[in-house]
PDB file of N, CA, C and O in Angstrom:
ATOM      1  N   UNK A   1     -17.258   8.365  -8.062  1.00  0.00           N
ATOM      2  CA  UNK A   1     -15.861   8.203  -7.693  1.00  0.00           C
ATOM      3  C   UNK A   1     -15.406   6.794  -8.079  1.00  0.00           C
ATOM      4  O   UNK A   1     -16.113   5.817  -7.832  1.00  0.00           O
ATOM      5  N   UNK A   2     -14.265   6.702  -8.663  1.00  0.00           N
ATOM      6  CA  UNK A   2     -13.720   5.419  -9.108  1.00  0.00           C
ATOM      7  C   UNK A   2     -12.996   4.739  -7.937  1.00  0.00           C
ATOM      8  O   UNK A   2     -12.291   5.400  -7.175  1.00  0.00           O
ATOM      9  N   UNK A   3     -13.168   3.446  -7.800  1.00  0.00           N
ATOM     10  CA  UNK A   3     -12.514   2.719  -6.712  1.00  0.00           C
ATOM     11  C   UNK A   3     -11.032   2.552  -7.002  1.00  0.00           C
ATOM     12  O   UNK A   3     -10.582   2.649  -8.144  1.00  0.00           O
ATOM     13  N   UNK A   4     -10.292   2.300  -5.940  1.00  0.00           N
ATOM     14  CA  UNK A   4      -8.856   2.095  -6.071  1.00  0.00           C
ATOM     15  C   UNK A   4      -8.551   0.876  -6.943  1.00  0.00           C
ATOM     16  O   UNK A   4      -7.639   0.903  -7.769  1.00  0.00           O
ATOM     17  N   UNK A   5      -9.326  -0.191  -6.749  1.00  0.00           N
ATOM     18  CA  UNK A   5      -9.112  -1.412  -7.535  1.00  0.00           C
ATOM     19  C   UNK A   5      -9.392  -1.151  -9.013  1.00  0.00           C
ATOM     20  O   UNK A   5      -8.648  -1.613  -9.879  1.00  0.00           O
ATOM     21  N   UNK A   6     -10.452  -0.420  -9.299  1.00  0.00           N
ATOM     22  CA  UNK A   6     -10.797  -0.111 -10.691  1.00  0.00           C
ATOM     23  C   UNK A   6      -9.738   0.795 -11.320  1.00  0.00           C
ATOM     24  O   UNK A   6      -9.395   0.633 -12.491  1.00  0.00           O
ATOM     25  N   UNK A   7      -9.227   1.737 -10.549  1.00  0.00           N
ATOM     26  CA  UNK A   7      -8.176   2.621 -11.056  1.00  0.00           C
ATOM     27  C   UNK A   7      -6.939   1.807 -11.435  1.00  0.00           C
ATOM     28  O   UNK A   7      -6.354   2.015 -12.497  1.00  0.00           O
ATOM     29  N   UNK A   8      -6.547   0.881 -10.559  1.00  0.00           N
ATOM     30  CA  UNK A   8      -5.394   0.029 -10.856  1.00  0.00           C
ATOM     31  C   UNK A   8      -5.634  -0.777 -12.129  1.00  0.00           C
ATOM     32  O   UNK A   8      -4.730  -0.918 -12.952  1.00  0.00           O
ATOM     33  N   UNK A   9      -6.856  -1.311 -12.297  1.00  0.00           N
ATOM     34  CA  UNK A   9      -7.171  -2.081 -13.505  1.00  0.00           C
ATOM     35  C   UNK A   9      -7.077  -1.201 -14.756  1.00  0.00           C
ATOM     36  O   UNK A   9      -6.622  -1.665 -15.802  1.00  0.00           O
ATOM     37  N   UNK A  10      -7.497   0.047 -14.659  1.00  0.00           N
ATOM     38  CA  UNK A  10      -7.398   0.956 -15.801  1.00  0.00           C
ATOM     39  C   UNK A  10      -5.943   1.241 -16.152  1.00  0.00           C
ATOM     40  O   UNK A  10      -5.580   1.284 -17.327  1.00  0.00           O
ATOM     41  N   UNK A  11      -5.116   1.436 -15.137  1.00  0.00           N
ATOM     42  CA  UNK A  11      -3.687   1.682 -15.377  1.00  0.00           C
ATOM     43  C   UNK A  11      -3.058   0.453 -16.028  1.00  0.00           C
ATOM     44  O   UNK A  11      -2.302   0.577 -16.991  1.00  0.00           O
ATOM     45  N   UNK A  12      -3.367  -0.726 -15.506  1.00  0.00           N
ATOM     46  CA  UNK A  12      -2.813  -1.955 -16.082  1.00  0.00           C
ATOM     47  C   UNK A  12      -3.316  -2.175 -17.510  1.00  0.00           C
ATOM     48  O   UNK A  12      -2.566  -2.653 -18.362  1.00  0.00           O
ATOM     49  N   UNK A  13      -4.570  -1.832 -17.776  1.00  0.00           N
ATOM     50  CA  UNK A  13      -5.117  -1.966 -19.133  1.00  0.00           C
ATOM     51  C   UNK A  13      -4.386  -1.037 -20.091  1.00  0.00           C
ATOM     52  O   UNK A  13      -4.118  -1.409 -21.234  1.00  0.00           O
ATOM     53  N   UNK A  14      -4.061   0.169 -19.634  1.00  0.00           N
ATOM     54  CA  UNK A  14      -3.314   1.106 -20.470  1.00  0.00           C
ATOM     55  C   UNK A  14      -1.926   0.550 -20.778  1.00  0.00           C
ATOM     56  O   UNK A  14      -1.419   0.712 -21.888  1.00  0.00           O
ATOM     57  N   UNK A  15      -1.323  -0.095 -19.808  1.00  0.00           N
ATOM     58  CA  UNK A  15      -0.010  -0.727 -20.033  1.00  0.00           C
ATOM     59  C   UNK A  15      -0.147  -1.881 -21.026  1.00  0.00           C
ATOM     60  O   UNK A  15       0.682  -2.042 -21.922  1.00  0.00           O
ATOM     61  N   UNK A  16      -1.193  -2.673 -20.858  1.00  0.00           N
ATOM     62  CA  UNK A  16      -1.416  -3.812 -21.748  1.00  0.00           C
ATOM     63  C   UNK A  16      -1.688  -3.368 -23.179  1.00  0.00           C
ATOM     64  O   UNK A  16      -1.403  -4.099 -24.128  1.00  0.00           O
ATOM     65  N   UNK A  17      -2.238  -2.177 -23.330  1.00  0.00           N
ATOM     66  CA  UNK A  17      -2.549  -1.654 -24.662  1.00  0.00           C
ATOM     67  C   UNK A  17      -1.303  -1.096 -25.351  1.00  0.00           C
ATOM     68  O   UNK A  17      -1.386  -0.557 -26.455  1.00  0.00           O
ATOM     69  N   UNK A  18      -0.167  -1.227 -24.703  1.00  0.00           N
ATOM     70  CA  UNK A  18       1.078  -0.815 -25.338  1.00  0.00           C
ATOM     71  C   UNK A  18       1.658   0.480 -24.809  1.00  0.00           C
ATOM     72  O   UNK A  18       2.689   0.944 -25.297  1.00  0.00           O
ATOM     73  N   UNK A  19       1.006   1.070 -23.814  1.00  0.00           N
ATOM     74  CA  UNK A  19       1.536   2.302 -23.240  1.00  0.00           C
ATOM     75  C   UNK A  19       2.774   2.027 -22.416  1.00  0.00           C
ATOM     76  O   UNK A  19       2.811   1.081 -21.630  1.00  0.00           O
ATOM     77  N   UNK A  20       3.769   2.839 -22.595  1.00  0.00           N
ATOM     78  CA  UNK A  20       4.985   2.697 -21.795  1.00  0.00           C
ATOM     79  C   UNK A  20       4.751   3.172 -20.377  1.00  0.00           C
ATOM     80  O   UNK A  20       3.773   3.867 -20.103  1.00  0.00           O
ATOM     81  N   UNK A  21       5.630   2.805 -19.490  1.00  0.00           N
ATOM     82  CA  UNK A  21       5.482   3.159 -18.081  1.00  0.00           C
ATOM     83  C   UNK A  21       5.381   4.663 -17.899  1.00  0.00           C
ATOM     84  O   UNK A  21       4.502   5.139 -17.181  1.00  0.00           O
ATOM     85  N   UNK A  22       6.254   5.409 -18.527  1.00  0.00           N
ATOM     86  CA  UNK A  22       6.248   6.864 -18.378  1.00  0.00           C
ATOM     87  C   UNK A  22       4.968   7.473 -18.931  1.00  0.00           C
ATOM     88  O   UNK A  22       4.369   8.340 -18.295  1.00  0.00           O
ATOM     89  N   UNK A  23       4.548   7.030 -20.101  1.00  0.00           N
ATOM     90  CA  UNK A  23       3.338   7.572 -20.723  1.00  0.00           C
ATOM     91  C   UNK A  23       2.106   7.283 -19.874  1.00  0.00           C
ATOM     92  O   UNK A  23       1.248   8.148 -19.697  1.00  0.00           O
ATOM     93  N   UNK A  24       2.024   6.077 -19.357  1.00  0.00           N
ATOM     94  CA  UNK A  24       0.875   5.705 -18.522  1.00  0.00           C
ATOM     95  C   UNK A  24       0.900   6.510 -17.224  1.00  0.00           C
ATOM     96  O   UNK A  24      -0.141   6.986 -16.773  1.00  0.00           O
ATOM     97  N   UNK A  25       2.068   6.664 -16.626  1.00  0.00           N
ATOM     98  CA  UNK A  25       2.181   7.439 -15.391  1.00  0.00           C
ATOM     99  C   UNK A  25       1.745   8.886 -15.615  1.00  0.00           C
ATOM    100  O   UNK A  25       1.029   9.453 -14.789  1.00  0.00           O
ATOM    101  N   UNK A  26       2.169   9.480 -16.720  1.00  0.00           N
ATOM    102  CA  UNK A  26       1.758  10.850 -17.018  1.00  0.00           C
ATOM    103  C   UNK A  26       0.264  10.939 -17.281  1.00  0.00           C
ATOM    104  O   UNK A  26      -0.396  11.872 -16.823  1.00  0.00           O
ATOM    105  N   UNK A  27      -0.264   9.986 -18.007  1.00  0.00           N
ATOM    106  CA  UNK A  27      -1.692   9.986 -18.341  1.00  0.00           C
ATOM    107  C   UNK A  27      -2.570   9.925 -17.089  1.00  0.00           C
ATOM    108  O   UNK A  27      -3.584  10.618 -17.000  1.00  0.00           O
ATOM    109  N   UNK A  28      -2.178   9.099 -16.132  1.00  0.00           N
ATOM    110  CA  UNK A  28      -2.980   8.913 -14.927  1.00  0.00           C
ATOM    111  C   UNK A  28      -2.480   9.745 -13.744  1.00  0.00           C
ATOM    112  O   UNK A  28      -3.033   9.663 -12.647  1.00  0.00           O
ATOM    113  N   UNK A  29      -1.449  10.534 -13.966  1.00  0.00           N
ATOM    114  CA  UNK A  29      -0.871  11.411 -12.948  1.00  0.00           C
ATOM    115  C   UNK A  29      -0.431  10.650 -11.700  1.00  0.00           C
ATOM    116  O   UNK A  29      -0.774  11.010 -10.574  1.00  0.00           O
ATOM    117  N   UNK A  30       0.331   9.596 -11.933  1.00  0.00           N
ATOM    118  CA  UNK A  30       0.920   8.797 -10.858  1.00  0.00           C
ATOM    119  C   UNK A  30       2.410   8.681 -11.140  1.00  0.00           C
ATOM    120  O   UNK A  30       2.878   9.080 -12.206  1.00  0.00           O
ATOM    121  N   UNK A  31       3.147   8.139 -10.194  1.00  0.00           N
ATOM    122  CA  UNK A  31       4.584   8.000 -10.401  1.00  0.00           C
ATOM    123  C   UNK A  31       4.895   6.774 -11.263  1.00  0.00           C
ATOM    124  O   UNK A  31       4.141   5.801 -11.293  1.00  0.00           O
ATOM    125  N   UNK A  32       6.005   6.852 -11.945  1.00  0.00           N
ATOM    126  CA  UNK A  32       6.453   5.722 -12.761  1.00  0.00           C
ATOM    127  C   UNK A  32       6.719   4.499 -11.882  1.00  0.00           C
ATOM    128  O   UNK A  32       6.422   3.367 -12.265  1.00  0.00           O
ATOM    129  N   UNK A  33       7.281   4.747 -10.699  1.00  0.00           N
ATOM    130  CA  UNK A  33       7.594   3.625  -9.809  1.00  0.00           C
ATOM    131  C   UNK A  33       6.322   2.905  -9.371  1.00  0.00           C
ATOM    132  O   UNK A  33       6.334   1.685  -9.208  1.00  0.00           O
ATOM    133  N   UNK A  34       5.219   3.641  -9.175  1.00  0.00           N
ATOM    134  CA  UNK A  34       3.963   3.004  -8.795  1.00  0.00           C
ATOM    135  C   UNK A  34       3.450   2.127  -9.931  1.00  0.00           C
ATOM    136  O   UNK A  34       2.968   1.018  -9.698  1.00  0.00           O
ATOM    137  N   UNK A  35       3.553   2.625 -11.160  1.00  0.00           N
ATOM    138  CA  UNK A  35       3.122   1.831 -12.316  1.00  0.00           C
ATOM    139  C   UNK A  35       3.962   0.560 -12.409  1.00  0.00           C
ATOM    140  O   UNK A  35       3.422  -0.526 -12.622  1.00  0.00           O
ATOM    141  N   UNK A  36       5.266   0.687 -12.254  1.00  0.00           N
ATOM    142  CA  UNK A  36       6.134  -0.499 -12.294  1.00  0.00           C
ATOM    143  C   UNK A  36       5.771  -1.474 -11.179  1.00  0.00           C
ATOM    144  O   UNK A  36       5.768  -2.687 -11.392  1.00  0.00           O
ATOM    145  N   UNK A  37       5.464  -0.949  -9.983  1.00  0.00           N
ATOM    146  CA  UNK A  37       5.148  -1.805  -8.846  1.00  0.00           C
ATOM    147  C   UNK A  37       3.856  -2.588  -9.077  1.00  0.00           C
ATOM    148  O   UNK A  37       3.814  -3.784  -8.788  1.00  0.00           O
ATOM    149  N   UNK A  38       2.805  -1.948  -9.588  1.00  0.00           N
ATOM    150  CA  UNK A  38       1.559  -2.707  -9.782  1.00  0.00           C
ATOM    151  C   UNK A  38       1.713  -3.707 -10.931  1.00  0.00           C
ATOM    152  O   UNK A  38       1.079  -4.763 -10.916  1.00  0.00           O
ATOM    153  N   UNK A  39       2.544  -3.388 -11.922  1.00  0.00           N
ATOM    154  CA  UNK A  39       2.814  -4.364 -12.983  1.00  0.00           C
ATOM    155  C   UNK A  39       3.552  -5.571 -12.406  1.00  0.00           C
ATOM    156  O   UNK A  39       3.262  -6.714 -12.759  1.00  0.00           O
ATOM    157  N   UNK A  40       4.501  -5.309 -11.523  1.00  0.00           N
ATOM    158  CA  UNK A  40       5.264  -6.384 -10.902  1.00  0.00           C
ATOM    159  C   UNK A  40       4.364  -7.242 -10.008  1.00  0.00           C
ATOM    160  O   UNK A  40       4.470  -8.468 -10.023  1.00  0.00           O
ATOM    161  N   UNK A  41       3.484  -6.612  -9.233  1.00  0.00           N
ATOM    162  CA  UNK A  41       2.576  -7.368  -8.369  1.00  0.00           C
ATOM    163  C   UNK A  41       1.669  -8.281  -9.189  1.00  0.00           C
ATOM    164  O   UNK A  41       1.402  -9.417  -8.796  1.00  0.00           O
ATOM    165  N   UNK A  42       1.205  -7.786 -10.314  1.00  0.00           N
ATOM    166  CA  UNK A  42       0.349  -8.620 -11.164  1.00  0.00           C
ATOM    167  C   UNK A  42       1.159  -9.773 -11.744  1.00  0.00           C
ATOM    168  O   UNK A  42       0.694 -10.912 -11.774  1.00  0.00           O
ATOM    169  N   UNK A  43       2.360  -9.478 -12.201  1.00  0.00           N
ATOM    170  CA  UNK A  43       3.201 -10.507 -12.815  1.00  0.00           C
ATOM    171  C   UNK A  43       3.599 -11.581 -11.813  1.00  0.00           C
ATOM    172  O   UNK A  43       3.524 -12.771 -12.119  1.00  0.00           O
ATOM    173  N   UNK A  44       4.022 -11.174 -10.614  1.00  0.00           N
ATOM    174  CA  UNK A  44       4.557 -12.126  -9.646  1.00  0.00           C
ATOM    175  C   UNK A  44       3.499 -12.742  -8.734  1.00  0.00           C
ATOM    176  O   UNK A  44       3.636 -13.892  -8.317  1.00  0.00           O
ATOM    177  N   UNK A  45       2.450 -11.991  -8.424  1.00  0.00           N
ATOM    178  CA  UNK A  45       1.463 -12.467  -7.460  1.00  0.00           C
ATOM    179  C   UNK A  45       0.078 -12.663  -8.059  1.00  0.00           C
ATOM    180  O   UNK A  45      -0.808 -13.216  -7.407  1.00  0.00           O
ATOM    181  N   UNK A  46      -0.116 -12.208  -9.306  1.00  0.00           N
ATOM    182  CA  UNK A  46      -1.431 -12.297  -9.927  1.00  0.00           C
ATOM    183  C   UNK A  46      -2.437 -11.341  -9.316  1.00  0.00           C
ATOM    184  O   UNK A  46      -3.645 -11.549  -9.426  1.00  0.00           O
ATOM    185  N   UNK A  47      -1.950 -10.307  -8.681  1.00  0.00           N
ATOM    186  CA  UNK A  47      -2.784  -9.395  -7.911  1.00  0.00           C
ATOM    187  C   UNK A  47      -3.037  -8.112  -8.696  1.00  0.00           C
ATOM    188  O   UNK A  47      -2.099  -7.507  -9.217  1.00  0.00           O
ATOM    189  N   UNK A  48      -4.295  -7.695  -8.782  1.00  0.00           N
ATOM    190  CA  UNK A  48      -4.612  -6.431  -9.447  1.00  0.00           C
ATOM    191  C   UNK A  48      -5.269  -5.441  -8.497  1.00  0.00           C
ATOM    192  O   UNK A  48      -5.337  -4.252  -8.809  1.00  0.00           O
ATOM    193  N   UNK A  49      -5.751  -5.894  -7.356  1.00  0.00           N
ATOM    194  CA  UNK A  49      -6.399  -5.007  -6.389  1.00  0.00           C
ATOM    195  C   UNK A  49      -5.423  -4.665  -5.265  1.00  0.00           C
ATOM    196  O   UNK A  49      -4.510  -5.437  -4.976  1.00  0.00           O
ATOM    197  N   UNK A  50      -5.615  -3.520  -4.640  1.00  0.00           N
ATOM    198  CA  UNK A  50      -4.742  -3.155  -3.521  1.00  0.00           C
ATOM    199  C   UNK A  50      -5.018  -4.044  -2.306  1.00  0.00           C
ATOM    200  O   UNK A  50      -6.087  -4.646  -2.200  1.00  0.00           O
ATOM    201  N   UNK A  51      -4.061  -4.118  -1.408  1.00  0.00           N
ATOM    202  CA  UNK A  51      -4.249  -4.879  -0.174  1.00  0.00           C
ATOM    203  C   UNK A  51      -5.351  -4.231   0.649  1.00  0.00           C
ATOM    204  O   UNK A  51      -5.461  -3.006   0.710  1.00  0.00           O
ATOM    205  N   UNK A  52      -6.154  -5.058   1.273  1.00  0.00           N
ATOM    206  CA  UNK A  52      -7.231  -4.542   2.115  1.00  0.00           C
ATOM    207  C   UNK A  52      -6.775  -4.314   3.549  1.00  0.00           C
ATOM    208  O   UNK A  52      -7.300  -3.434   4.232  1.00  0.00           O
ATOM    209  N   UNK A  53      -5.815  -5.085   4.009  1.00  0.00           N
ATOM    210  CA  UNK A  53      -5.302  -4.928   5.364  1.00  0.00           C
ATOM    211  C   UNK A  53      -3.780  -4.934   5.321  1.00  0.00           C
ATOM    212  O   UNK A  53      -3.160  -5.470   4.402  1.00  0.00           O
ATOM    213  N   UNK A  54      -3.229  -4.346   6.302  1.00  0.00           N
ATOM    214  CA  UNK A  54      -1.773  -4.339   6.426  1.00  0.00           C
ATOM    215  C   UNK A  54      -1.399  -5.166   7.648  1.00  0.00           C
ATOM    216  O   UNK A  54      -2.111  -5.163   8.653  1.00  0.00           O
ATOM    217  N   UNK A  55      -0.308  -5.856   7.557  1.00  0.00           N
ATOM    218  CA  UNK A  55       0.146  -6.713   8.655  1.00  0.00           C
ATOM    219  C   UNK A  55       1.326  -6.084   9.380  1.00  0.00           C
ATOM    220  O   UNK A  55       2.299  -6.762   9.710  1.00  0.00           O
ATOM    221  N   UNK A  56       1.231  -4.795   9.620  1.00  0.00           N
ATOM    222  CA  UNK A  56       2.318  -4.105  10.301  1.00  0.00           C
ATOM    223  C   UNK A  56       2.173  -4.247  11.810  1.00  0.00           C
ATOM    224  O   UNK A  56       1.070  -4.203  12.356  1.00  0.00           O
ATOM    225  N   UNK A  57       3.309  -4.418  12.464  1.00  0.00           N
ATOM    226  CA  UNK A  57       3.348  -4.470  13.919  1.00  0.00           C
ATOM    227  C   UNK A  57       3.976  -3.159  14.375  1.00  0.00           C
ATOM    228  O   UNK A  57       5.057  -2.802  13.907  1.00  0.00           O
ATOM    229  N   UNK A  58       3.314  -2.429  15.288  1.00  0.00           N
ATOM    230  CA  UNK A  58       3.886  -1.176  15.762  1.00  0.00           C
ATOM    231  C   UNK A  58       5.258  -1.404  16.392  1.00  0.00           C
ATOM    232  O   UNK A  58       5.494  -2.443  17.009  1.00  0.00           O
ATOM    233  N   UNK A  59       6.154  -0.445  16.240  1.00  0.00           N
ATOM    234  CA  UNK A  59       7.508  -0.584  16.776  1.00  0.00           C
ATOM    235  C   UNK A  59       7.503  -0.724  18.294  1.00  0.00           C
ATOM    236  O   UNK A  59       8.371  -1.388  18.862  1.00  0.00           O
ATOM    237  N   UNK A  60       6.539  -0.106  18.942  1.00  0.00           N
ATOM    238  CA  UNK A  60       6.477  -0.160  20.399  1.00  0.00           C
ATOM    239  C   UNK A  60       5.876  -1.466  20.916  1.00  0.00           C
ATOM    240  O   UNK A  60       5.907  -1.704  22.123  1.00  0.00           O
ATOM    241  N   UNK A  61       5.348  -2.296  20.073  1.00  0.00           N
ATOM    242  CA  UNK A  61       4.651  -3.513  20.496  1.00  0.00           C
ATOM    243  C   UNK A  61       5.533  -4.417  21.353  1.00  0.00           C
ATOM    244  O   UNK A  61       5.043  -5.053  22.287  1.00  0.00           O
ATOM    245  N   UNK A  62       6.816  -4.481  21.047  1.00  0.00           N
ATOM    246  CA  UNK A  62       7.728  -5.328  21.816  1.00  0.00           C
ATOM    247  C   UNK A  62       7.843  -4.831  23.260  1.00  0.00           C
ATOM    248  O   UNK A  62       8.190  -5.606  24.151  1.00  0.00           O
ATOM    249  N   UNK A  63       7.561  -3.567  23.495  1.00  0.00           N
ATOM    250  CA  UNK A  63       7.667  -2.977  24.827  1.00  0.00           C
ATOM    251  C   UNK A  63       6.311  -2.798  25.505  1.00  0.00           C
ATOM    252  O   UNK A  63       6.235  -2.142  26.544  1.00  0.00           O
ATOM    253  N   UNK A  64       5.247  -3.358  24.952  1.00  0.00           N
ATOM    254  CA  UNK A  64       3.894  -3.133  25.447  1.00  0.00           C
ATOM    255  C   UNK A  64       3.741  -3.518  26.921  1.00  0.00           C
ATOM    256  O   UNK A  64       3.115  -2.783  27.685  1.00  0.00           O
ATOM    257  N   UNK A  65       4.298  -4.643  27.323  1.00  0.00           N
ATOM    258  CA  UNK A  65       4.170  -5.066  28.721  1.00  0.00           C
ATOM    259  C   UNK A  65       4.848  -4.070  29.659  1.00  0.00           C
ATOM    260  O   UNK A  65       4.303  -3.719  30.705  1.00  0.00           O
ATOM    261  N   UNK A  66       6.022  -3.627  29.280  1.00  0.00           N
ATOM    262  CA  UNK A  66       6.761  -2.656  30.109  1.00  0.00           C
ATOM    263  C   UNK A  66       6.015  -1.324  30.175  1.00  0.00           C
ATOM    264  O   UNK A  66       5.970  -0.699  31.234  1.00  0.00           O
ATOM    265  N   UNK A  67       5.443  -0.888  29.086  1.00  0.00           N
ATOM    266  CA  UNK A  67       4.677   0.352  29.067  1.00  0.00           C
ATOM    267  C   UNK A  67       3.486   0.240  30.012  1.00  0.00           C
ATOM    268  O   UNK A  67       3.197   1.171  30.764  1.00  0.00           O
ATOM    269  N   UNK A  68       2.798  -0.893  29.973  1.00  0.00           N
ATOM    270  CA  UNK A  68       1.656  -1.110  30.855  1.00  0.00           C
ATOM    271  C   UNK A  68       2.091  -1.086  32.317  1.00  0.00           C
ATOM    272  O   UNK A  68       1.419  -0.489  33.158  1.00  0.00           O
ATOM    273  N   UNK A  69       3.217  -1.735  32.621  1.00  0.00           N
ATOM    274  CA  UNK A  69       3.743  -1.723  33.995  1.00  0.00           C
ATOM    275  C   UNK A  69       4.011  -0.304  34.464  1.00  0.00           C
ATOM    276  O   UNK A  69       3.645   0.063  35.581  1.00  0.00           O
ATOM    277  N   UNK A  70       4.642   0.490  33.625  1.00  0.00           N
ATOM    278  CA  UNK A  70       4.959   1.869  34.008  1.00  0.00           C
ATOM    279  C   UNK A  70       3.699   2.696  34.239  1.00  0.00           C
ATOM    280  O   UNK A  70       3.660   3.536  35.137  1.00  0.00           O
ATOM    281  N   UNK A  71       2.688   2.462  33.445  1.00  0.00           N
ATOM    282  CA  UNK A  71       1.435   3.197  33.628  1.00  0.00           C
ATOM    283  C   UNK A  71       0.773   2.795  34.939  1.00  0.00           C
ATOM    284  O   UNK A  71       0.232   3.643  35.649  1.00  0.00           O
ATOM    285  N   UNK A  72       0.814   1.497  35.264  1.00  0.00           N
ATOM    286  CA  UNK A  72       0.227   1.036  36.518  1.00  0.00           C
ATOM    287  C   UNK A  72       0.993   1.613  37.707  1.00  0.00           C
ATOM    288  O   UNK A  72       0.390   2.044  38.690  1.00  0.00           O
ATOM    289  N   UNK A  73       2.329   1.620  37.611  1.00  0.00           N
ATOM    290  CA  UNK A  73       3.151   2.165  38.692  1.00  0.00           C
ATOM    291  C   UNK A  73       2.894   3.654  38.890  1.00  0.00           C
ATOM    292  O   UNK A  73       2.841   4.131  40.023  1.00  0.00           O
ATOM    293  N   UNK A  74       2.740   4.360  37.836  1.00  0.00           N
ATOM    294  CA  UNK A  74       2.520   5.811  37.913  1.00  0.00           C
ATOM    295  C   UNK A  74       1.109   6.095  37.438  1.00  0.00           C
ATOM    296  O   UNK A  74       0.898   6.652  36.360  1.00  0.00           O
ATOM    297  N   UNK A  75       0.149   5.703  38.257  1.00  0.00           N
ATOM    298  CA  UNK A  75      -1.250   5.763  37.884  1.00  0.00           C
ATOM    299  C   UNK A  75      -1.725   7.163  37.489  1.00  0.00           C
ATOM    300  O   UNK A  75      -2.751   7.294  36.821  1.00  0.00           O
ATOM    301  N   UNK A  76      -1.007   8.198  37.886  1.00  0.00           N
ATOM    302  CA  UNK A  76      -1.405   9.547  37.503  1.00  0.00           C
ATOM    303  C   UNK A  76      -1.076   9.860  36.034  1.00  0.00           C
ATOM    304  O   UNK A  76      -1.413  10.939  35.545  1.00  0.00           O
ATOM    305  N   UNK A  77      -0.422   8.926  35.331  1.00  0.00           N
ATOM    306  CA  UNK A  77      -0.121   9.117  33.903  1.00  0.00           C
ATOM    307  C   UNK A  77      -1.313   8.755  33.011  1.00  0.00           C
ATOM    308  O   UNK A  77      -1.394   9.195  31.864  1.00  0.00           O
ATOM    309  N   UNK A  78      -2.227   7.957  33.541  1.00  0.00           N
ATOM    310  CA  UNK A  78      -3.355   7.505  32.704  1.00  0.00           C
ATOM    311  C   UNK A  78      -4.497   8.488  32.687  1.00  0.00           C
ATOM    312  O   UNK A  78      -5.510   8.246  32.030  1.00  0.00           O
TER     313      UNK A  78
END
C-alpha cells in the first residue's frame, strides 16, 4: 500500500513533468481542486506531505463547563 505522503509526491511529480491539472487528476483519480490545493501548499508553504494533526476545536468546547455543570446537577444523565 502506498502512503499518503508518497501518493502526493507522485501527483506533484506528474505535475512537474508537464501534466496539466485535469490530466493529472484523471490519471490518479482525484479531483482537480485537490491537485491545485497540493500544488499551492507546496508553492506557498514548501509542504509535500499531508498534515499529521489537526488543530480543530470542537464547536461545543466553549460550553464545556456548562455541560459538565448540567451533568453534575442531573446525575442520572451520566
